[in-house]
TIDOKE-943875 format. One record per residue: residue number from 1; x, y, z of N, C-alpha, C in turn. Coordinates in steps of 0.02 Angstrom, whole numbers. Each point is the difference from the previous one (the first is absolute). Layout:
N
NUM;X;Y;Z;X;Y;Z;X;Y;Z
...
% end
This chain:
291
1;1286;-2045;-5967;-24;-70;1;-25;-19;-69
2;12;-61;-19;-25;-24;-64;-77;2;0
3;-32;30;-51;-73;7;2;-36;-66;2
4;31;-54;-21;-34;-65;2;-10;-25;71
5;38;30;48;-7;-20;69;-37;52;41
6;-28;50;-33;-37;52;35;-71;-24;13
7;-20;-2;63;-66;-26;19;-56;40;-33
8;13;63;-18;-53;42;-29;-9;-12;-74
9;43;-38;-32;-8;-10;-71;44;-56;-26
10;-9;-60;28;41;-56;-20;-19;-24;-69
11;48;-8;-43;-13;-20;-69;-5;-76;-4
12;-56;-25;-24;-10;-71;-9;16;-18;-72
13;33;-56;-14;15;-19;-69;-63;-1;-42
14;6;21;-63;-58;6;-43;-35;-66;-11
15;39;-54;-4;-31;-66;-11;-44;-20;58
16;22;15;61;-40;-17;59;-63;41;2
17;4;64;-17;-60;42;0;-51;-25;-50
18;23;-18;-60;-46;-26;-50;-32;-65;22
19;40;-43;32;-26;-63;24;-55;10;52
20;12;45;48;-49;12;53;-64;30;-28
21;7;46;-48;-59;32;-29;-41;-51;-39
22;33;-43;-38;-35;-50;-39;-30;-55;43
23;31;-11;59;-23;-53;43;-66;17;35
24;-12;64;13;-60;20;36;-64;-23;-34
25;-12;14;-65;-62;-23;-31;-8;-76;1
26;56;-36;-7;-3;-73;0;-24;-25;68
27;28;27;54;-20;-23;66;-71;19;16
28;-22;58;-23;-69;20;11;-47;-48;-36
29;19;-21;-61;-41;-48;-37;-3;-67;35
30;57;-21;29;2;-65;34;-47;0;60
31;3;53;41;-42;3;59;-73;10;-18
32;-13;39;-53;-69;12;-20;-31;-64;-29
33;41;-41;-33;-26;-63;-27;-25;-45;55
34;34;2;58;-22;-42;55;-61;27;35
35;-15;64;-10;-55;31;37;-67;-28;-19
36;-7;-32;-58;-63;-26;-21;-14;-71;24
37;47;-29;36;-9;-68;22;-31;-3;68
38;-27;-58;15;-31;-11;65;54;-24;48
39;14;41;51;51;-19;48;-30;-28;65
40;-63;-15;0;-31;-28;61;17;-73;9
41;20;-34;-55;19;-70;5;72;-11;-19
42;11;-50;-42;68;-17;-19;24;37;-62
43;-43;36;-33;19;34;-62;31;67;13
44;52;1;41;38;60;13;51;9;-56
45;7;60;-29;49;10;-54;70;-15;24
46;42;-22;-46;69;-19;19;39;60;26
47;-9;58;-31;32;61;23;-54;52;15
48;3;29;59;-49;50;20;36;54;40
49;-37;50;21;31;54;38;14;-22;72
50;54;26;27;19;-14;70;-20;59;44
51;30;57;-13;-21;62;33;-26;47;-54
52;-8;62;17;-27;49;-48;49;11;-58
53;-27;4;-60;37;22;-59;-25;70;-18
54;45;47;-7;-24;68;-12;47;39;-47
55;-26;55;-26;37;47;-41;-20;70;24
56;46;36;33;-15;63;32;47;55;-22
57;-23;61;3;42;58;-13;-5;48;58
58;56;33;16;-3;44;57;61;45;8
59;1;34;57;52;49;15;20;-7;73
60;60;24;18;20;2;70;-31;59;36
61;-11;-7;65;-27;55;40;53;34;42
62;59;-29;6;54;30;40;64;12;-40
63;-4;-3;-66;55;17;-45;-27;46;-54
64;42;40;-32;-24;42;-56;-28;-44;-56
65;-54;23;-31;-31;-37;-55;34;21;-65
66;32;-46;-34;32;14;-64;3;-64;-41
67;36;2;-56;1;-58;-45;36;-60;31
68;39;11;53;36;-55;33;-37;-28;60
69;-54;32;22;-36;-25;59;-72;-21;-16
70;-32;32;-49;-65;-25;-23;11;-67;-34
71;-44;-49;12;15;-66;-25;-63;-40;-13
72;9;-57;-31;-50;-53;-7;25;-60;40
73;-45;-32;36;18;-58;40;-47;-57;-19
74;29;-58;-15;-44;-57;-14;25;-62;37
75;-47;-43;15;16;-61;37;-33;-59;-35
76;39;-54;-7;-24;-63;-26;5;-51;56
77;-54;-35;15;0;-48;55;-39;-62;-21
78;34;-55;-8;-30;-62;-26;17;-59;46
79;-41;-51;-4;12;-62;36;-25;-59;-41
80;30;-57;11;-23;-61;-34;-58;-30;39
81;-37;-43;-34;-55;-35;33;28;-41;58
82;-31;4;59;26;-36;58;5;-76;-12
83;55;-28;19;9;-72;-2;-20;-28;68
84;-54;-37;2;-25;-25;64;42;-59;24
85;28;8;61;40;-53;30;-43;-41;48
86;-53;29;25;-48;-34;44;-64;41;-1
87;-47;-16;44;-62;38;3;10;71;24
88;53;13;38;10;66;29;66;32;-20
89;45;-36;-32;66;27;-20;6;2;-75
90;34;52;-25;11;7;-71;66;36;-14
91;17;3;-64;63;30;-22;-13;43;-61
92;28;61;-1;-7;45;-57;66;36;-14
93;11;15;-64;56;42;-21;-28;69;-16
94;34;51;23;-24;69;-10;54;43;-31
95;-22;53;-33;47;49;-29;-30;69;5
96;38;46;29;-19;70;4;54;43;-33
97;-21;51;-35;47;48;-29;-30;69;6
98;38;46;29;-21;69;6;51;44;-35
99;-23;44;-43;44;45;-39;-24;71;8
100;48;46;6;-13;71;3;35;31;-60
101;-39;33;-42;23;24;-66;-3;75;-3
102;58;33;-5;2;73;-11;-9;14;-74
103;-61;-7;-23;-14;3;-72;11;69;-30
104;2;52;42;11;68;-25;74;18;-5
105;43;-43;26;71;12;-1;27;1;-71
106;62;25;-7;29;9;-66;2;-64;-40
107;17;-56;32;3;-64;-35;-56;-47;21
108;-50;27;37;-55;-42;25;25;-57;43
109;43;14;51;31;-55;38;-47;-31;51
110;12;-63;14;-32;-33;57;42;17;61
111;-30;29;51;37;16;61;23;-64;34
112;-44;-49;3;20;-63;30;-52;-53;-16
113;22;-63;-1;-43;-58;-8;14;-48;56
114;-52;-26;31;8;-49;54;-31;-66;-21
115;40;-53;0;-23;-66;-21;-4;-45;62
116;-58;-34;8;-11;-39;61;-30;-69;-17
117;40;-49;-20;-25;-68;-7;-1;-35;68
118;-47;-45;9;-4;-35;64;-38;-65;-5
119;6;-39;53;-37;-63;6;-31;-2;70
120;-65;-17;4;-36;4;63;-40;-65;12
121;4;-23;61;-46;-51;25;-56;37;37
122;-62;-21;-12;-55;32;36;-41;-53;36
123;-32;22;54;-38;-44;43;-67;32;14
124;-55;-34;-18;-67;24;15;-22;-28;67
125;-10;46;48;-18;-21;68;-75;-12;6
126;-18;-38;50;-70;-16;11;-42;61;16
127;31;51;30;-37;60;18;-12;46;-60
128;27;-18;-58;-7;41;-59;59;43;-16
129;49;4;45;60;39;-12;44;-37;-50
130;46;36;-30;49;-30;-46;71;23;20
131;47;-47;0;69;13;18;45;-17;-58
132;49;44;-13;50;-10;-52;69;-4;32
133;40;-47;-24;70;-5;21;41;-12;-63
134;52;40;-11;37;-10;-61;64;40;-4
135;32;-5;-59;62;35;-14;-11;48;-59
136;31;58;5;-5;49;-54;68;32;-11
137;18;8;-64;60;37;-18;-21;68;-27
138;35;52;20;-17;67;-23;63;34;-27
139;-4;26;-60;58;31;-31;-22;54;-48
140;44;50;-11;-15;50;-51;41;-13;-64
141;32;-58;-4;32;-21;-62;62;37;-20
142;29;38;46;60;38;-17;62;-39;23
143;54;2;-39;58;-42;16;43;31;56
144;25;-44;43;50;20;49;41;-61;18
145;65;3;-14;43;-58;11;45;8;61
146;-2;59;31;38;10;61;75;9;-10
147;21;13;-61;71;10;-14;20;70;22
148;46;7;48;18;67;24;31;45;-52
149;24;-28;-55;30;41;-52;-46;4;-61
150;-61;-23;7;-47;1;-56;-20;72;-16
151;-18;10;-62;-22;66;-22;-76;3;-1
152;-27;61;-10;-72;8;-2;-31;-35;-60
153;42;-16;-51;-26;-35;-58;-12;-74;14
154;34;-29;51;-8;-71;16;-41;-11;63
155;4;47;47;-39;-5;62;-47;59;5
156;-60;-13;27;-50;52;8;-9;13;74
157;12;62;22;-4;16;71;-71;-8;27
158;-50;-1;-44;-69;-7;23;-25;-72;-8
159;46;-47;-7;-20;-70;-3;-28;-22;67
160;-57;-34;-1;-31;-25;61;-25;-71;-14
161;14;-46;44;-25;-68;-6;-3;-33;68
162;-53;-37;12;-8;-31;66;-49;-59;-5
163;-1;-39;52;-46;-57;6;-41;9;64
164;-61;-24;-4;-45;3;58;-28;-70;16
165;-4;-14;64;-44;-53;25;-62;34;27
166;-59;-17;-27;-61;38;14;-52;-44;35
167;-29;28;52;-59;-30;33;-57;50;-5
168;-56;-21;-29;-56;45;-12;-64;-33;26
169;-40;39;36;-64;-23;25;-54;51;-17
170;-57;-23;-25;-55;47;-14;-67;-30;19
171;-43;44;21;-69;-19;20;-49;48;-32
172;-54;-28;-27;-53;40;-31;-65;-13;37
173;-34;53;18;-65;-5;34;-47;51;-32
174;-43;-25;-45;-45;45;-35;38;47;-46
175;-9;64;10;33;51;-41;70;19;26
176;19;-28;56;63;19;31;51;-57;-5
177;63;17;-10;53;-50;1;62;30;31
178;36;-42;36;61;20;35;56;-46;-22
179;58;29;-12;57;-39;-23;62;20;40
180;37;-51;24;63;11;36;54;-39;-36
181;58;31;-9;54;-33;-35;66;14;36
182;37;-53;14;66;6;30;52;-26;-50
183;57;35;-6;51;-17;-48;68;-4;34
184;36;-53;-14;69;-7;22;45;5;-60
185;42;52;-3;43;11;-58;66;-35;8
186;25;-28;-54;66;-33;1;29;3;-70
187;65;-11;-5;33;0;-65;-5;66;-35
188;8;55;38;-10;67;-28;64;24;-34
189;-8;29;-59;56;30;-35;-18;71;-20
190;42;48;19;-15;70;-11;61;35;-30
191;-11;37;-53;54;40;-28;22;55;47
192;62;19;-3;27;51;45;-19;70;-25
193;-23;42;46;-18;68;-19;16;47;57
194;48;46;-5;43;6;-59;50;-58;-4
195;35;-5;-55;46;-55;-12;53;-3;55
196;16;-62;20;49;-16;51;-24;13;71
197;-63;20;7;-28;5;67;-18;-71;23
198;-1;-11;65;-16;-66;26;-70;-21;-23
199;-4;-61;-27;-65;-24;-23;-46;-14;59
200;-63;14;-8;-48;-14;53;-46;-57;-22
201;-10;-48;43;-39;-59;-17;-65;-1;41
202;3;-22;62;-60;0;41;-26;70;13
203;43;50;-7;-23;70;6;-54;14;-52
204;4;-32;-57;-49;11;-53;-70;-17;24
205;-7;-55;37;-66;-20;27;-19;43;60
206;48;12;44;-15;35;63;-20;73;-13
207;36;35;-44;-10;71;-9;-42;19;-61
208;-11;-47;-47;-32;19;-63;-60;-43;-19
209;6;-66;6;-53;-44;-26;-42;-33;54
210;26;-6;60;-39;-26;56;-4;-76;1
211;-19;-26;58;-7;-71;11;-72;-22;8
212;-46;48;5;-70;-17;16;-47;50;-32
213;-55;-25;-29;-51;43;-31;-69;-20;26
214;-40;50;17;-69;-10;20;-45;34;-52
215;-51;-36;-23;-44;28;-51;-74;-9;18
216;-41;46;-27;-73;-3;11;-34;18;-65
217;-55;-34;-15;-40;15;-60;-74;-1;17
218;-35;51;-27;-73;2;3;-26;-1;-71
219;-46;-46;-14;-25;-7;-68;-76;2;-1
220;-28;52;-31;-72;4;-11;-15;-15;-73
221;-62;8;-21;-19;-18;-68;37;42;-52
222;5;65;12;31;44;-50;57;42;28
223;21;-14;61;54;39;30;44;-46;43
224;65;15;0;46;-38;41;53;45;30
225;25;-21;57;53;36;35;52;-51;23
226;64;17;-10;53;-46;18;59;40;27
227;30;-24;54;59;33;27;50;-53;26
228;63;17;-4;54;-42;26;50;44;36
229;25;-24;57;49;37;40;58;-46;16
230;61;22;-16;60;-39;13;46;41;45
231;6;-16;65;45;39;44;73;-8;-22
232;38;54;4;72;-2;-12;35;42;53
233;64;-13;9;37;30;55;40;60;-25
234;-35;54;-18;34;63;-15;-49;57;10
235;18;60;-19;-40;59;16;-68;0;-36
236;-6;-35;-56;-65;-1;-36;-49;-47;33
237;20;-42;48;-42;-43;43;-29;-59;-38
238;-29;10;-60;-34;-55;-34;-6;14;-74
239;-5;-53;-39;-23;4;-70;-76;-10;1
240;-36;43;-35;-73;0;3;-29;-1;-70
241;-49;-43;-11;-38;-3;-62;-74;8;15
242;-33;46;-36;-73;10;8;-30;1;-70
243;-53;-39;-10;-33;-5;-65;-75;6;6
244;-31;36;-47;-73;5;-6;-20;-28;-68
245;-53;-40;-2;-21;-33;-61;-73;17;-16
246;-14;6;-65;-69;10;-23;-15;-53;-53
247;-48;-44;16;-17;-57;-42;-64;13;-39
248;-3;-29;-60;-58;8;-44;-40;-65;-5
249;36;-56;-6;-33;-65;2;52;-52;19
250;-23;-60;17;43;-53;25;51;-20;-54
251;62;-12;22;54;-24;-44;7;44;-63
252;3;64;12;8;49;-53;50;52;24
253;44;28;-44;47;50;23;-34;57;38
254;33;24;52;-30;52;42;49;57;10
255;-26;57;21;41;59;13;37;-8;66
256;63;22;1;41;-7;61;36;66;14
257;-9;26;60;37;58;24;48;-24;54
258;65;12;-11;51;-28;45;44;55;29
259;10;-3;66;48;42;35;55;-46;28
260;61;20;-10;55;-41;26;53;45;31
261;22;-20;60;54;35;34;51;-51;24
262;63;10;-15;51;-44;26;50;-22;-52
263;42;-49;21;56;-22;-40;-14;-63;-41
264;-55;-33;12;-9;-67;-28;-35;-1;-68
265;-10;58;-31;-32;1;-65;48;-22;-55
266;61;25;1;53;-23;-45;61;-16;42
267;38;-51;-22;56;-21;40;58;50;-1
268;4;40;-53;54;50;-1;-17;60;43
269;-60;1;32;-16;52;48;34;-14;68
270;26;-61;8;33;-18;63;71;27;-1
271;6;65;9;64;35;-2;7;41;63
272;58;-4;31;12;38;61;-8;75;-12
273;-34;32;48;-11;72;0;-49;23;-54
274;-33;-45;-34;-51;20;-49;-66;12;36
275;-32;56;-13;-65;14;29;-51;-47;-30
276;-40;-36;40;-47;-49;-28;-51;33;-45
277;-12;-26;-60;-49;30;-46;-71;-8;26
278;-41;50;-14;-72;-1;15;-36;16;-65
279;-36;-48;-28;-29;7;-66;-75;-13;0
280;-35;31;-48;-70;-13;-12;-8;-20;-74
281;-39;-53;-13;-9;-24;-68;-73;-21;-11
282;-21;5;-62;-69;-18;-19;3;-40;-64
283;-41;-52;-5;-2;-41;-61;-50;-56;5
284;13;-53;-36;-44;-58;-3;35;-61;29
285;-40;-45;29;27;-60;31;-46;-59;-16
286;28;-60;8;-39;-60;-14;26;-57;43
287;-45;-38;29;18;-61;36;-59;-47;-1
288;10;-59;-30;-56;-45;-11;-27;-28;66
289;45;-15;47;-22;-26;65;-9;55;52
290;-10;61;-25;-4;57;45;-65;-2;41
291;-53;-29;-27;-64;5;36;-28;-69;12
% end
C-alpha cells in the first residue's frame, strides 16, 4: 500500500503542516485577546471559543507504543459573536478542527485532520436551558472523485466527508450540566477501502460515528470532570470520551487529562475491521466560556 494512505503514518503536505503550526499561536492570541473583555453585557468579542481548545500528547493503550502511534493532538474551536434575531433566538457560525500529529514519525506526518464548519440557531428557554439547531459539514480534506479507474495519486482511500443536521439541548444546574445531541447524517462521501469495495454511507454513522451523544459535566472551583458516550452498532458498543480538568484561576489555561475510546477521534479511523483505538493524553486546554 502507498504509505501516504497508511492510517499509521499518513504524510501531510509540508505547506499544510506549516500553515497549521503557524495558525495555532494566532488563534490562541485571538481568543486570549477576548478574554479581557466584559461578556456580561453587549461587549462580547467577535470571535471567541466554542468548545475546548487544547494541545495534548499521549499514547495508545491497546496498540504498541512507537513513533507511529505516540502523537500530539490539538483542537481549535471558535465561534462568532451571536447574532440576535429576537430576545430568545440567535445565530452563530462555528468552526472546529481536530488534528492528530505523529510528530515522532520519519516525516512528522499528520495522521488525520478533521474540519468542521457549521451554522447554528440557538434558543434560550425560559427554564434556563439552551437549544441548538444547525448544519455542520465534516471532512478530513482528502480528495476522492469516485472514478473507478482512478489511481492512489488522484483518489485517497481514506477520504471522508459528510454533512450533519444537529439538534443539541443542554441544561446547567449549579456545578452540574447535562447535554444531549442528536445527529442526522446526509450527503456522506466515503473513499473505498480496500479499493473497489462497495462504498458505505449510512454505515459510517451506524457503525462508527453514531447518531446520538449524551454528555455530563461537573465543574468545581479547581476541578472538572466531563464525559461523552456515543452508542454505535458494532462490537465496540460505543465511542467514549472521559476528561479530568485541573484549574488554577478563572479564564486561564488549565491541565487536561483525556481518555478516548472509539472511532470518532479521527475520520480515517472509520475503517472496516480496524480495532477501535484507546488513547490517553495529557496537556493544556483553554475555553473562555468554560466557566
